[in-house]
C-alpha positions in Angstrom: 108.7 82.6 132.0 112.0 82.8 130.2 114.2 85.9 130.5 114.2 88.0 127.3 117.5 88.4 125.4 119.0 91.3 123.5 121.3 91.4 120.6 122.1 93.6 117.6 120.1 93.6 114.4 122.8 91.6 112.6 122.0 88.3 114.3 123.4 84.8 113.8 121.1 82.3 112.2 120.4 80.7 115.6 118.6 83.8 116.8 115.1 85.0 115.7 115.1 87.9 113.2 112.7 90.7 112.8 109.9 89.6 110.5 110.0 85.9 111.3 111.5 83.1 113.4 114.9 81.8 112.4 114.0 78.2 111.9 113.9 75.8 109.0 111.3 76.8 106.4 112.5 80.4 105.8 111.8 81.5 102.2 113.7 84.8 102.3 116.1 86.3 104.7 117.7 89.7 104.1 120.4 90.9 106.5 121.8 94.3 107.3 120.2 96.1 104.3 121.2 99.7 103.9 119.9 101.8 101.0 120.5 105.5 100.5 119.3 108.3 98.2 121.9 110.6 96.7 120.9 114.2 97.5 121.9 117.4 95.7 123.6 118.5 98.8 126.1 115.7 98.4 124.9 114.0 101.6 123.4 110.5 101.2 120.1 110.1 102.9 119.7 106.5 104.4 116.1 105.5 103.7 116.7 101.9 104.9 119.2 101.7 107.7 120.7 98.3 108.6 117.4 96.4 108.3 117.2 92.7 108.8 113.9 90.9 107.8 112.7 87.5 106.8 109.7 85.8 105.3 108.8 82.2 106.4 107.9 79.7 103.7 104.2 80.0 102.7 103.5 83.1 104.8 102.5 86.7 104.2 104.5 89.3 106.0 102.9 92.8 106.4 105.1 95.8 106.4 103.5 98.9 107.9 104.5 102.4 108.9 103.9 106.1 108.2 104.7 107.6 104.8 108.4 108.2 104.3 109.5 105.4 106.7 111.3 103.4 104.0 108.7 100.7 103.2 108.7 101.2 99.4 112.5 101.7 99.4 113.0 98.4 101.2 110.6 96.7 98.7 112.5 98.1 95.7 115.8 96.9 97.2 114.6 93.4 97.9 113.0 93.2 94.4 116.5 94.2 93.1 115.2 97.1 91.0 117.1 99.9 92.9 117.9 102.7 90.4 119.6 106.1 90.9 119.2 108.2 92.9 118.6 105.1 95.1 121.8 103.1 95.9 122.1 100.0 97.9 125.1 100.3 100.2 125.0 97.0 102.0 123.0 93.9 102.5 122.7 90.2 101.6 119.6 88.2 100.7 119.2 84.5 100.9 116.2 83.3 98.9 115.2 79.9 97.6 118.7 78.5 98.1 120.4 81.5 96.5 122.6 84.0 98.2 122.6 87.5 96.7 124.9 90.4 97.5 122.4 93.3 97.3 125.2 95.9 97.4 126.1 95.0 93.8 122.7 96.3 92.6 124.2 99.8 92.4 126.8 98.8 89.8 125.3 99.8 86.5 127.3 97.1 84.6 126.1 94.3 86.9 123.5 92.1 85.2 123.7 89.1 87.5 120.4 90.0 89.2 118.3 90.0 86.0 117.4 86.3 86.1 116.0 86.7 89.7 113.8 89.7 88.9 110.2 88.7 88.2 110.9 85.0 88.6 112.5 84.6 92.0 111.3 88.0 93.4 108.6 90.1 91.8 107.4 93.6 92.7 103.8 94.7 92.4 104.5 98.4 92.2 102.6 101.2 93.9 102.3 103.3 90.7 99.9 101.2 88.6 99.0 104.2 86.5 102.5 104.4 85.1 103.5 100.7 85.2 102.0 99.6 81.9 103.5 100.6 78.5 101.0 102.9 76.7 102.2 101.7 73.3 101.4 97.9 73.7 98.2 96.0 74.0 98.0 94.1 77.3 98.3 90.8 75.5 101.6 91.8 73.8 103.0 93.0 77.1 102.0 89.7 78.7 103.8 87.7 76.0 106.9 89.9 76.2 107.2 89.4 80.0 106.9 85.6 79.7 109.3 85.3 76.8 111.9 87.6 78.5 112.5 84.8 81.0 111.8 81.8 78.8 112.1 82.2 75.0 110.4 78.9 74.4 107.1 80.1 75.9 104.4 80.2 73.2 101.9 83.1 72.8 99.1 80.7 73.7 100.7 79.6 76.9 101.4 83.2 78.0 97.8 84.3 77.3 96.3 81.2 79.0 98.2 82.0 82.2 97.1 85.6 82.0 93.5 84.6 81.4 93.6 82.3 84.5 94.9 85.2 86.6 92.2 87.5 85.3 89.5 85.1 86.2 90.8 85.0 89.7 90.4 88.7 89.9 87.0 88.6 88.4 88.0 90.5 85.3 86.9 89.7 81.7 89.6 88.3 79.4 88.8 90.9 76.8 90.9 93.4 78.6 93.9 91.6 77.1 93.0 93.4 73.8 93.1 96.8 75.5 95.7 99.5 75.7 96.5 101.0 79.1 94.6 104.2 78.4 91.4 102.2 77.9 91.5 100.9 81.4 90.2 102.5 84.6 92.6 103.1 87.5 91.3 100.0 89.3 91.6 97.8 86.3 95.2 99.0 85.7 96.0 98.0 89.3 94.5 94.6 88.9 96.2 94.2 85.5 99.6 95.1 87.0 98.9 92.4 89.7 98.4 89.8 86.9 101.6 90.8 85.1 103.6 90.8 88.4 102.6 87.2 89.1 102.9 85.7 85.6 106.2 84.1 86.3 105.0 82.4 89.6 107.6 84.2 91.7 108.9 82.6 94.9 108.3 85.9 96.6 105.9 88.7 95.7 106.5 92.2 97.1 103.1 94.0 96.9 103.4 97.7 97.5 100.1 99.3 98.4 98.2 96.8 96.1 94.7 97.8 97.3 95.1 101.6 97.4 93.4 102.3 94.0 90.7 99.6 94.4 87.1 99.7 95.5 86.1 97.3 98.3 84.9 94.4 96.1 88.1 94.7 93.9 90.2 94.7 97.1 88.5 91.6 98.2 89.1 89.8 94.9 92.8 90.8 94.8 93.4 89.7 98.4 91.6 86.4 97.8 93.8 85.8 94.7 97.0 86.4 96.6 95.9 84.1 99.4 94.9 81.4 96.9 98.2 81.7 95.1 100.2 81.2 98.3 98.0 78.3 99.4 98.4 76.7 96.0 102.2 77.3 96.2 102.1 79.3 93.0 103.9 81.9 95.1 105.6 80.8 98.3 105.6 84.1 100.2 104.4 87.7 100.1 105.6 91.0 101.6 102.4 93.1 101.8 103.2 96.8 102.1 100.4 99.1 103.0 99.1 101.9 105.4 95.9 99.9 105.8 96.4 98.2 109.1 92.9 96.6 109.2 93.8 94.9 105.9 97.1 93.7 107.2 95.4 92.3 110.3 93.1 90.2 108.2 95.6 89.1 105.5 99.0 88.6 107.0 100.6 86.0 109.2 103.3 88.3 110.6 103.8 92.1 110.9 106.9 94.2 110.7 106.5 97.8 111.9 108.9 100.3 110.2 109.9 103.8 111.5 112.5 106.2 110.1 114.3 103.6 108.1 114.3 100.9 110.7 112.1 98.0 111.8 111.1 98.6 115.4 108.9 95.7 116.1 108.0 92.4 114.4 106.0 89.3 115.2 102.9 87.3 114.6 100.1 89.6 113.4 97.7 88.6 116.2 100.4 89.2 118.8 101.3 92.6 117.6 97.7 93.8 117.2 96.8 92.7 120.7 100.1 93.0 122.5 102.1 95.9 121.0 105.5 96.1 122.7 106.7 99.3 121.0 105.0 102.7 121.7 105.1 103.5 118.0 103.2 100.3 117.1 100.6 101.1 119.7 100.2 104.6 118.4 99.9 103.4 114.9 97.2 101.0 115.8 95.4 103.7 117.8 95.4 106.1 114.7 93.1 104.0 112.5 89.6 102.5 112.6 89.1 98.8 112.5 85.9 97.5 110.8 84.7 95.9 114.0 81.6 96.1 116.2 83.5 98.7 118.3 84.2 101.0 115.4 81.4 103.5 116.3 82.7 103.9 119.9 86.4 103.7 119.3 88.4 106.9 119.7 91.1 107.6 117.0 94.2 109.4 118.2 96.8 111.0 115.9 100.5 110.5 116.6 102.0 113.7 118.0 104.8 115.4 116.1 106.2 114.4 112.7 108.6 111.7 111.4 112.2 112.8 111.5 114.4 114.1 108.7 116.4 111.0 107.7 119.3 113.2 106.6 119.7 114.1 110.2 117.8 111.6 112.4 117.6 111.9 116.2 120.2 110.2 118.3 119.3 107.0 120.2 115.8 105.7 119.4 114.5 107.6 116.5 111.0 107.7 117.9 111.9 109.2 121.3 111.0 112.8 120.4 107.4 111.7 119.8 107.2 109.0 122.5 105.3 109.6 125.7 107.3 106.7 127.4 110.7 108.1 126.5 113.4 107.6 129.1 116.8 109.3 129.4 118.7 106.5 127.6 116.3 106.7 124.7 117.9 109.9 123.4 121.4 108.6 123.9 121.7 105.0 122.8 120.0 103.1 120.1 118.0 100.2 121.5 119.0 96.7 120.6 116.5 94.0 119.6 114.8 92.3 122.4 113.5 88.8 121.6 110.5 87.4 123.4 109.6 84.0 121.9 109.1 84.9 118.2 108.2 88.6 118.9 111.1 91.1 118.4 111.1 94.8 119.5 113.8 97.5 119.6 112.7 99.7 122.6 114.2 100.6 126.0 110.7 100.7 127.6 110.1 97.1 126.4 113.4 96.1 127.9 112.3 97.3 131.3 108.7 95.9 131.0 109.2 92.3 129.8 106.2 90.9 127.9 104.0 93.9 128.9 101.6 95.5 126.4 102.1 99.2 125.8 99.2 100.9 127.7 96.8 102.4 125.2 96.5 105.6 127.3 99.9 106.5 126.0 98.2 107.6 122.8 95.4 109.5 124.6 97.3 112.0 126.7 
């Protein structure tokens, strides 16, 4: 058994990074991303704090964590749509052979990122109810989106592509003649999915894409995303959701986020059955899986509350809620420990190499 190694989040390319292994075939790598919200008090609140993450080619990365941990902010930053009061302070992204300085997103006069939005990276937003213009028919919006990136696209070509996407989601093509107010919440969510994938983006960032859907619609949307990745229509997905059972069925890799930082990342199967961070273990213990053991499984809430990001705890940010906290946890921020392609930032994990966090930690 090899000895685990530690290093800082800003790792050289020869080291594995949270979210994926640093090997050839990486679609997107974002390093040292920091995004803040400008507050009325004058103090910037870091919602994403020095995060490094990557998505392997042809894979789906799941991003999970409690509300307010920074998942949506990270998604907006990587999709290059950060708008005030959100500002990107630092970070670089390599994607599809391009290198992008994310810190220039906050310069209002900077338009260099426009060609990448929707075509290289596309965001499937969480707020489907407000994402579609109420003054345009869906068909007109589809044509506008396609022509914004390629003026030579014909109306017929744009509508044909939208019709194909609708069929994949088991929706009738007549919805193209509708206005947003004529669609149910679930249909709006699926329509936003269609619009977000029209340009065949290299990377799709899907923020809570199944939250407004019934079970059958969830299944259709997930199957569409999987089929598009398999067919190379999209070459990677970041799937953001609170629904860990969905992530365990859909994703290849998981990244667990807490208080603006990624605390653990690795292959989905590995994290689900071999959680190395107490927060990951607690998160898994707080939800029901649709398995044969569901009726006998005990669900445990995570004690305490997430920290105020304007004044986070020193050291490991989870230590005030962690039943395995040690003296150093409140003093020094843990560095990333790499065990094969599994990464974790935890002092307990450093002292218990390759050990799974005991589930009883969540039952005391």
